[in-house]
N, C-alpha and C positions, 0 to 999 in steps of 0.2 A: 787601407788607403790613408792618405794624409794630404791635407789642403794647407799650403803654406800661408794663405791669407789669414788663417785662424791660429797660427802657431804661436803668436806672441804671448797670448794669455797662458798657454800651456808651458812655455819656456819659463815664465815668471812664477810658475807654481800655483797659479790660481785654482786649478782644477783638482788639486790633490784632495782626496776624500777627507782629510783632516784639516783642510785649509780654512782656518778660522780667522784669527785676528791679523794674519800676515798681510791682509789686503791693504792695511793702512800704509804700508811701506812701498806699495806699488806705484808706478807712475800712473797718474790719473788723467783722464781726458774729459772734455766738457760734454754736458748733455744740454738739449735744447729746451724749448718752452711749449706750453699748451696744456690742455686737460685731457683725461684719458677715458673716463667712464662713459657708457653708452648714453646716459642721461644728458651728457654734454654734447651729444652728436650734432645738435643744431648749430653749435658754434665751431665745429671741427672742419666744416667745409667738405668738399668732395674728397673721397679717398684718393691717395696718391700712390702711384706705383713705384717700386724700387726700394733699394736699401736692404740691409741685413739687420735682423733683430736677434739679439742674444738673450736667451731666457735661462735664468738660474733656478735649478731645482735641487732638492736633496735627492741623492741617488742611492744605488745599491752596491757600489764598489766594483771590484774587478769581475764579479760574476754577472754583471748586467748583460742583457741580451736584447736584441730587437725583434725577437720572436713574439708576435703580438698575442699569441695564445698563452704565453707565460706572463703577460703584463700583470703586475701586482701593485707596484708603487705608483704614486701619482706621476712621477717622471716617466715611468714605463708607458703609462696610458697616454700621456701627452705626446710622446714620441710615436706611439702606435697610431693615434688618430691623425697625426700628420702624414704618415706613410700609407695607412690602410683605411678601409671603410668596413662598416657592418651593414647588414640588411636594414636595420633600424637602430635608432638611438633614443635615449630618454630626453624629452623636452624639459623645460624649466619646471613644469608641473608633474614631472615623472611619468608622463604618458609616452607611449611608443610613437616615434615620428619616423616616417619613411626616409631611408637613405638609399642604399643600392636597390632596395625593393621599392618599386614605384607604387605597388599596391598589393593587398592581400585580401583574400576572402575565404570563408569556410563553407563547408557543407552544413546541412541542418543538424547533423549529429555532433558537430564540432570536433570530429576526429580526423578530418582531412582538410588541409588548407592549401589553396593554390596561391603561389607567390609569383608575381611578375617583376622581372628585373628591369630597371631603366637602362638606357644605353650608356655604358661607361667603359673605359679602357684602363688596362694596367699600364704601368710606366714603360713597358716595352712595346706598347701599341696593340697588344692582343685584347680582344673584347672580354669583358667579364661575363661569364656564361653560367648556366645552371650547373654544369659539371664542376666548375670552380667552387661553387657554393657547397655542393655535396662533398667534394673532396675536403674542403675546409672543416665542415661539420664532422665528418668521419675522423679526421685527424684529431680534432678536439675530443671526440668521444672514445679515442683509443683506450682500451682498458689497462694498457701497460703504462699509460702516461697520467700525469696529474694536472692537466690543463684547467685553468680557472673556470671556464664556462661549462665544464663537463656536466655538472649537476643540473645546470639550467637547461641543457639540451636533452636531458634524460627523457622527457616525454616523447621525443621523436623516434620513430622506428626507422632508422636510417637504412636498414636492409630493404624495407618496403617502399621507401621514398624514391622518387624518380624524376628525371628531367622529362618534361612533356614538350619541350622545345628548347631552342638555344638560350632563351631568356625566360623560361617558365619552369617552375618546379612544383610538383605535388608532394607535399609533406604528409606522410601517413603517420598518425600519432598512436601511441600505445593506449590512450584513453582520451575521451573528450577533454579538450583544453580550451576554456573560454578566453584565457588571456595569452594566447599563443604569440601575439605581437611582442609581448615582453620577452619571450624566448629569443626572438630575432634581435632584440636590443641588448641581450645579455652582456654583462661585463666580460670582455675578452673574446667575444664571438666574431672575430674579424675574418674577412674573406681574403684568401691568398690564392695565387694561381695553382691550378691543378698540377700535382706532382712536384711541388716545391720541396726540396730536400731540407732536412733539419739544419744542415750546415750552410744553407744559402742565406739565412736571415742576418747573420753578422758580417757576411762578406759583401753581398750585394742584394739586399732585400728588394723585392718588387711588389708593390701594392697598387691600389687604385686611388690613393688619397691625394690631397692637394699638393704634397711635396714629394720629391723623389730623392733617393739616397745619394749622398756624396761621400761621407766618411763616418766612421764610428770608432771611438776609443773607449771601451767599457770603463765606467767609473770616472770618466773625464769629459768626453764631449761627443756630440753627434751633430753632423752638418747635413742639412737638406737644402734642396733647391726647388724653386717653383716648378710645378708641373702644369704647363700651359694648356694641356688638353683635359684638365680636370672637369668632370661632368657638371659640377656646380659653378664653374667659372674659375679661372686661374687666380691664385692668391695675389694680393697687392705686393707682398714682399718678394724681393728677388731670392733671398736666402734666409734661412732660419738655423740658428745654432743653439742647441741645448747644452748648457754647461753645468757640471756637477759641483755644488757647494753645499756640503752637508750641514755646516754651521749656519744658523740664521744670521749671525753677525757677518759672516762672509758674504752672504747674499745681499745684505743691506749695504755693506761697504762697497761692494761691486756696483750696486745701483747708484749710490751716492757719488761714486768716483767715475761713472760713465763707462765702466767696463762691461756692464750689461744694461739692457733696457727694460727687463721684466724680471721681477724677483717673486717667486712663488712661495707662499706660506710665510708670512711675517707674524711676529708676536704682537699681541695687543698693545704692549707697552711701546714697542717700536712704532706701531701705527699712530698711537696718541702723540708721540714725540714729533712726528713729521706731518700729520694730517693738517692741511690748510696752511702750511708754512711756505709753500711755493716751490720747494726744491724738487720734490717728487710727488707723484699722485698715489693716493691710497684707495684701493677698490675693496669694498666689503661685500662678500657674498653671505648674506645674513643666515645664521643658524643652519649652516649646511654641513657641519661636521659633527657626527656623533662622538661623544667622549665617554669612555667607559673603563671599568676594570673587568678583566676577563678571568672568570673562575673556571678551572677545569673540573667538570662534573664527574669524571671517571676515576678520580684519584683523591686520596685523603689530603686535606680534611674536607674538600668540597664535594666528595661523593655522598656526604650527609646533607640533605636539603635543609636541615635546621641550621647548619653552619652558613649555608648560602643566604638563608633568610636573615640570619644575624648580621651578616655583612651588609645586606640591603639596608638594615636599620641602623648600622653604625654610621653610614654616610650622611654628612650634612652637605647636601647638594648645593645650597646657596653659598656656603663657605668655599666649596670647590670652584664654583663658577667665578666668585669674586676674587679668589686667590690665584687659581691656576690660569684663568682666562682674563684676569683683570676686568671682570664684568662684561666682557664681549661675548655674550651668549645668554642662554636661558637654561633653567634647570630641567633635567630629564626625569623620567619616571620608570626606568628599567625596561623600557620598550624602545625599539628602533622605529624611526620614521615619523616623528612628531609632525603633525600637519599633513601627512601624506594620506592617500586613499587607503582605507581599511584600518587606519590607526585607532586603537582602542582608547579613545579620549575620555571615556566615562569612568575608567578605573581611578580610584582615589589617589591623589598625589602622595607618594610615600615620604614620610618625614623621619628625621632622626629620632630613635627611641632606644637609648642606651640601656635602660632597665630591661626592656623586652629582649634586646640583643644578648645581654648577660644571661638572662634566664634560658634562652635557646641554647647558648653555648654550654651552659651547665647541663641541660638535658642531653646534649650530644657528647658529654664527657670531655669537653674542650674548654674548660674554664680558663686555663692559662696557655691558650693556644699561641704558638709561634709559627709564623709563616713568612716566606720570602715573597717580595713583590718585585717583579722584573720591570724595569723602566729603562728609558734611554732619552738622550737629547734628540732623538730622531724626529720628534714632532713637538710642536709648540704646546707648552703647558704640561708635558708628561712628567718631567722631574718635579715640577711644583706640585702637581696633583698627588704624586707619590708621597711627598713629604707631608702634605696636608692630611692625607688619608692615614698615614702612619700615626700622626698625632691624634686623630679622631679615634682610631682603633685602640690606642693606649687607654682611653677613657673607659673602654669596655673590657679592659684586662687583656687585650690581644697585643702581642709584640710582633710588629712587622719589621722585617729586615729588608731595606730597600737595596736592590742590586742593580747597578748600572750596566746596561748591555751595549754591545757594539752598534753604532749607527748603521754600519754597512749590512749587518746580518740580522738585525733585531727582529724583523717581521718573520723571517724563516725560523729563527731560533725559538720564538715564543709559540709557534704554531703547534708543536708537539711536546716541547719540553716545559718544565716548570709547573707551577700550580696557580699562580696569580700574576697578572700582567696588566700594564697600561695598554689601552686599545683605543682605536678610533676608526671611523669610516666616513667616507663621503656619501653623497646622495645616491640612492637607488630605490626602486619600488620595494615595499615591504615583501612582496612575493619573491623578489630577487634576493633580498637579504636572507629569507628563509631557505631558498633553494641552494644558495651558495655557502651558507654558514651553519645551518641548523638541521640538516637532514643527515641521516646515518652515513651516507656516502658523499657528503659535501667535501670538496677538496680543501676548503679553508674553514673547517669546523674547529675554530680555536677553543671553544668551550667544551668540546667533545660531548656535545648534546646529541645522544644517539638513542632514539626511541622509535621503534617501528610503528607504534600507534600514532605518534606525532607525524611520522612520514605519511601514514595513511590519511590523516586529516588534511595534510597538504595536497595530496592527490585528490581528495574529495573536493577541496576548495577549487582546484584547477578545473575540475570536471563539472562544477555547478554553473548552469547557464544563468539562472536568476541572480542578479547582483545582490539583492537583499539577502538571499539565502547564503550566497558566497561570503558576504560580509560577516554573517553570523558565524561561519566556520572559522574565518580568520580571527574573529574576536575570541572564540573559544581557545584557539591556539595561543593567542597573546595572553589570555588570562593564566594559562599554565606557565608560560614563560615569566610572567609577572610574579607568580607565586614561588616558582622553584627553578627558574632558568639560571644560566651561568653568566649572563651579561649584567653587570651592575652599571647601568647607563645613567650617569649623574648629570650630563649636560649636553647641550647642542651649541657648538661654537660658531662664531662668524669665521668664514674663510677669508683671509686677508692677503691681498696681492699688492705689491708695489710696482709702479712703472715710472719710467722717465717721462717727462712732460711732453716729449715728442711722440709718444705712443698714443694712437687713437684707435677706437673701435673695440676696446675691451668691454665685453658684456658684463654689466654689473648686477644682473639679476639671474644668473645661471649658477645654481649650486654646483659645488665640486662634483665631478663625475658625469655631469649631464652634457648634452650635445654642445652647447655654446660655451662651456668652460674650456679654456685653453684652445680656443678656435683661432689659431694663428693665421689661418687662411683669410680671416676677416679683419685682421689687424693691419694698420699701416703706420708709416712714420711720416710725421708732418715736417 
């Protein structure tokens, strides 16, 4: 499908995946005035209806899809949450908040959960039913597919689960699960109509989200229109267009030139250059992006835990935060989820210790180790972090060869290939991080951390009713990851968004990946 109203930018080449500095030569239009963040809402007045917002994201090239169960990149997720809904989603505090599920309750054994759906409709007018939910979850759990939420849904016995009414489902679980609402909120666990074909998603996807489909050009653009019957109230905007601009400079120039009104993921240096200057607004989502190096633990040299520990000790985390993030973040301690529930905050902050690193490498027979580090301009700070870490490693006698990867395919390329790569993540509960990335069967297990005893501890934590006891199990798991895991987590970065001054209602306190991040149904144009 093609919508002529949005063809101008495409014809001028703005949406090319490589489209970097060419924006400066494009015809520019004016943008308006006003502030954007939620803290300024008292001055914004009542929300206004109408208009089209164009949002620029880094994308995934020609292989992009609107299949929400394949959502992986931030652009994928933003498009998915505009078109579809989940039963629950993560609030700003990472707790599960009801969405299509109006309520949930468990039996005393925590192995059966009754979920009641709210009254909602798909874009074709059909009601969202229990059968749609079961169909969606069974599709995600297909053993022949590698859908993102598969590991998160693993506790559900889908053969034994059943609809108990048009809008009620009894989920039978394989074992007691105290945090089952997190399963409902799992990354990628969107609800689609029963019997949706795989080929439907990129031609005419039907969801129950706040916007309905108009057109989609993979790697270029997606156009959606307000769904007036949305269960939470119709969006303020008439239309929403996602445009792909992989280079940060392209997103910034488009925002400055009035070609887009929302630019996702700006660099800290860009933010400092424009913050408070009056031309655009800068929104900082504090410390919401984990920054890491990902070591593959199933292959040399990182199949030796002494080498992994040496790399932990090579890193000067403050230098990485200062240099790669321009100080817009805090240092990490090789564990995901700083400040979240269950985070093992009592572990000592790891510091650089080059003497100990060299000793460990010598013990491992890797004194003059040479290793490739995959990186890409796909994310803010990646190339800078790679260069800084290369120089740090040289002081320990390690030679790092930095390899630049494709922005279009970087995330899929590093999932299974290579040995060391730049990595990042938005917010999710620690439980979800474990289920999606650290279990033997996790579909996005980039470190290849595959240990059945670790899997068993995760199941034990899920099944532990007492929160204090459950916390102790999660701490035990994190201590092991801290000692010998594959994620060298050096920092947590601010997530930075730029908007035109006409854009109102952007939530400034929602970490990336959470419910109110990229909530374009709540945004309006002044």
